[in-house]
C-alpha positions as CSV (number, residue, x, y, z in Angstrom):
1,M,-16.7,-2.5,-26.0
2,A,-15.7,-2.0,-22.4
3,A,-15.9,1.2,-20.9
4,P,-12.4,3.0,-20.4
5,K,-10.8,2.5,-17.2
6,K,-10.8,5.5,-15.0
7,T,-7.5,7.7,-14.7
8,Y,-6.6,8.7,-11.4
9,R,-4.4,11.8,-10.9
10,T,-4.1,11.9,-7.0
11,I,-4.8,9.5,-4.0
12,D,-7.8,11.8,-2.7
13,E,-9.6,11.0,-6.5
14,Y,-8.7,7.1,-5.9
15,L,-10.2,7.2,-2.4
16,A,-13.2,9.2,-3.4
17,D,-14.4,6.3,-5.5
18,F,-14.7,3.7,-2.4
19,S,-17.5,3.6,0.1
20,S,-17.1,2.9,3.8
21,P,-15.7,0.8,5.6
22,T,-13.0,0.4,2.4
23,R,-12.2,4.0,2.2
24,E,-11.7,4.4,5.7
25,I,-9.4,1.3,5.8
26,L,-7.4,3.0,2.8
27,E,-7.3,6.3,4.6
28,K,-5.7,4.5,7.6
29,I,-3.2,2.7,5.5
30,R,-2.3,6.1,4.0
31,A,-1.8,7.9,7.3
32,T,-0.1,5.1,8.6
33,I,2.3,5.0,5.6
34,K,2.7,8.8,6.1
35,N,3.6,8.3,9.9
36,A,6.3,6.1,8.9
37,A,7.7,7.8,6.1
38,P,6.8,11.7,6.6
39,E,9.2,12.9,4.1
40,A,8.0,10.6,1.2
41,E,5.7,11.9,-1.5
42,E,2.3,11.0,-2.4
43,A,2.1,9.8,-6.2
44,M,-0.2,7.8,-8.3
45,A,1.7,4.9,-10.1
46,Y,0.0,1.8,-11.9
47,Q,-3.2,3.9,-11.3
48,I,-2.9,3.0,-7.5
49,P,-2.0,5.2,-4.4
50,T,2.0,5.2,-4.3
51,F,4.5,6.9,-1.8
52,K,7.9,7.6,-3.1
53,L,11.2,8.8,-1.8
54,G,13.4,9.4,-4.7
55,K,12.0,6.3,-6.0
56,N,9.0,3.8,-5.2
57,L,8.6,3.2,-1.7
58,V,5.2,1.2,-1.6
59,H,1.9,1.1,-3.0
60,F,-1.4,-0.1,-2.0
61,A,-5.0,-0.6,-3.6
62,A,-8.3,-1.7,-2.5
63,F,-10.0,-4.8,-4.7
64,K,-13.3,-6.6,-3.9
65,H,-12.2,-8.7,-1.2
66,H,-8.9,-7.6,-0.3
67,I,-6.3,-4.8,0.3
68,G,-3.2,-5.1,-1.8
69,F,-0.1,-3.8,-0.5
70,Y,3.1,-3.8,-2.6
71,P,6.4,-3.0,-0.7
72,T,8.4,-4.5,-3.3
73,P,10.0,-7.9,-3.4
74,S,12.6,-6.8,-0.4
75,G,9.8,-5.7,1.8
76,I,8.2,-9.0,1.1
77,E,11.2,-11.1,1.6
78,R,12.2,-9.4,4.7
79,F,8.8,-9.8,6.5
80,K,8.0,-13.1,5.0
81,H,7.5,-14.5,8.6
82,E,5.1,-11.9,9.6
83,F,3.4,-12.3,6.2
84,S,2.8,-16.1,6.4
85,Q,-0.7,-15.9,6.9
86,Y,-1.6,-13.8,4.0
87,D,-1.3,-14.5,0.1
88,T,1.8,-13.1,-1.1
89,A,3.6,-12.9,-4.2
90,K,6.8,-11.5,-5.1
91,G,6.4,-7.9,-4.3
92,S,2.6,-7.9,-2.8
93,V,0.8,-9.0,-0.1
94,R,-3.1,-9.5,0.2
95,F,-4.9,-8.3,3.5
96,P,-8.5,-9.6,3.6
97,L,-11.2,-7.1,4.1
98,D,-12.8,-9.6,6.3
99,A,-10.0,-9.7,8.7
100,P,-8.4,-6.9,11.0
101,I,-5.7,-5.0,8.7
102,P,-2.3,-5.2,10.3
103,Y,-1.4,-1.6,10.4
104,D,1.5,-2.1,13.0
105,L,3.0,-4.5,10.3
106,I,2.4,-2.1,7.7
107,E,4.3,0.7,9.4
108,K,7.2,-1.8,10.1
109,V,7.5,-2.7,6.5
110,V,7.3,1.1,5.5
111,E,10.0,2.0,8.1
112,Y,12.2,-0.8,6.5
113,R,11.8,0.2,3.0
114,V,12.7,4.0,4.0
115,K,15.9,2.4,5.2
116,A,16.5,0.3,2.1
117,V,15.6,3.4,-0.3
118,R,18.2,5.5,1.6
119,G,21.0,2.7,2.0
120,D,20.7,2.7,5.6
């Protein structure tokens, strides 16, 4: 029988399970999102770090070889050209851990999502 999956209550708990350099990348993504959406609330949804602004704004998570970033389908569609060098799906993008993380792009996407959620 497989061991039960760990349940995280906070982003801090989630980040604590990762070692360097992955944890530093996750912390910088968190700070980038906070900078772009200072009013957003931190939460855990689907057992991954989430930022909410009334509803889900963005999610992110670490995997063995990549960081998953989940800005909803509208975020992926709006930045499809900027995401063209990465693996994408309907609402997600994968940033390889062996390549620079595009923090500036993450910031632009979060700013876009804030406007979309607010109806601007």
